[in-house]
N, C-alpha and C positions, 0 to 999 in steps of 0.2 A: 538505432545507432545514436550514440552520444559523442559529443566532442568536448573534451576538457582542455581548456586553455590556461596554462600556468603563466603567471608573471615569473620573472627570473630573479632579479635582485630583491632580497628580502623575503622571498617566498620559497624558491628552490635553493638558492645559495646565499650565504652570508658574505656579501661583498661590501658592506659599509666601510670597513677599514681601508680597503684599497681605493674605493671611490673618494673617501675623505682625504686620504693622503694625496691623491692626484689633484683634488681641488685645492688643498693647502699649497702645494707646490705651484700650481697655476696662479693662484691669487697673489702669493708672495712675489713671484717673478714679475707679475704684471703691475705690482705696486698697490694692490688692494688688501685691506684687512681680511684675513682668512676667517671664514665662518666657523662656528663651533660644530661639534659632531651632531648635536641635535638638529641644528639648522640644515646640515647636509642631509641627514636622514629624511627631513621633511620634503625634499625635492627629488629623492630617488624614485625612479619610475617615469619621470618626465623625459622627453627628448632633451638632448644636451643644451641646445641654445635656449630652450624654454626654461630649463632648470637654472642655468647661469643668469638669465635675465631676472629671475625671481630672487636669486641670491643678491644680485646687485640692485634690485628694486628699480629696474629701468626696462624700457622697451627693448626688443631685439633690434640691434643696430650693428654697424660695422665693428664697433669695439667689442661687442658681445661675440660676434662671429670670429674675430681674431682670438678672443679668449678661448673659444671653443676649439680652435685649431691648436692652441697651446696645450689645452687639456688633452686633446687626442695624442699629441706627441708624448706627454708624460705617461698617459695611460698605456700606450704601446710599449714604451720603455719598461714600465713596471711589470706589465703582464708578460714580457719576454723573459723576465727573471724566473727561473724554474723554482725558486724558493717561495715565490708569491703564490698564494692559494686562495681560491674562492670555494670554500667547502660547502657541501650540502648541509642544511640544518639536520640535526639528529632525527632519524626516522623518515625523512622525506624521500630519500632514494628508494627505500623499501616500498613506499606507497607508489612511486612512479613505476617500479618493477611490477607490482601487483596489478596496477591498472593496465599496463602494457600487455599482460597476459589475458585480459578480457577481450573476447572477440567483438563485443558490441560497443567498445569504447575506443575512441581515437584520441591521441594526445597531441597537443601543440604548445607553443610558447608565444606569448605576446609581451614584448619588452621595450623599454626605453633604451636598451643597449643598441649599439650599431651592429650591423650584420657580422663583421669580422670577429669581434670578441665573442658574440653568441656562438658562431660556428666553431671557434676554438674551444669554447666551454663544452659544447655538445660533443665534439670529437674527443676532448680530454677525458670526459666521463663515460664515453662509450654509449651515447644515446642516439646515434644517428638512425638506428632502426626503430627507436621508440617515438621520436618526435617527427610526425609526418607532415606537419605544417607549422609555419612560424612567420611572424612579422616583427620588424624592428623599426628603430627610429629612422633608418635610411629610407624606408619604404612607405611609411604612413605618417599622417599628422600625429602630433603628440597626444597621448592620453590626456583627458578623457574622451577625445573624439572616438567614435565607434568603429572607425575604418579597420583597425587591426583585427577586431573580432569578425566583422562582416566579411572581410577578405578571406580569412581562414575558413569561415563557413562556406563561402562560395567555392573555395578550392576543394573542400572535402565533400561538399554536397549535403552537409548537415545544417538544418534550419537553426536560426538563433535561439528559438524556444527550446531546442534540444541541446543547447550549448551551455556549459558552465565555465565561468571565469573564476579562477582561484588566485587571490592576490593579497598583498599585505598593505596596499596603499589605498587611500581614498580615491585616487584616480582610477584604480582598477575597478572599484565598485561602481563609480560613475560611468565608466566606459561600458561595463557589462549592462547596466540599466539602459544606457542610451542605445545599445545594440539590440535590446530585447532578450538578452541572455540572463541566466541565473548568476547571482553574485555571491561567492563564498569568500569571506575574509579570513585571514590567518593572523593570530595574535603574536606569533613569534618573530614577526618582521619589524617594520619601522613605524607603524601607526598604531594607535591605541584602539581597543575594542569599541569604545563609545564612538570614536571618530568614524570607524568602519560602518557601524550601524547607521550613523547619521548620513553617511555618503550613499546608503542604499543597500548595504549587505543584507541578503536574505538570511544568512547564517554567519557566525564567526566561530571558528574552532581554535582550541588552545593546543592541540597536538595533532600531528599528521594522521594518526590512526583514525581520528574522528572524521576525516574526510571520506573514508570508504562508505559508511552507510548513507551519507548524503549524496555521493556520486551514484551509488547503486540504486538509490530510491527512484521510483518511477517519476515522482514529482518532487524534485529536490528543492522546490520553493516552499513546500509544506514545512511547518515547524516540527 
């Protein structure tokens, strides 16, 4: 049995636009200069308070917590708009469906999102039966801490060495390595290929279809 844990933002769905719009509104309302899109992409995957503290280049304190609350308000408002979409990257949904049909593979999600937006996303895309385990920013320390992976392993009974983390961020690769899992980076997200390898990726793929032979491989850490 294998457990495949997908990151969400930048790996399954392209959410950079909505995340950046929320950050822009939050920072402007709070009187801070808004970061550019590249800076926003660099923190996607971290838990909210950690991400905001990095953008502000300060430790997490009361003002960061207040900013996080403001962000959550804007995020809830924007995501309630039916015209706002977080689409799957091309070809990704098909790979998820293919892996779901494999009896020896279990799927999960490990994300810096909060629980409510993740559950809404899973419900919206009809993935409740496919995603059998998940951990969010509400439940675990921020990536790259290994807790998300280890808790999903414990929940499913799959050992970390039989677990694969698929993600687009350096934090995903670092988390996988810290947990003793395999790390597969994807280049269609928000970090570059070189950065993913430097962070510990065993492999980096350029298209979703390339995930299949790596996941099906008995030892996915082999080149």
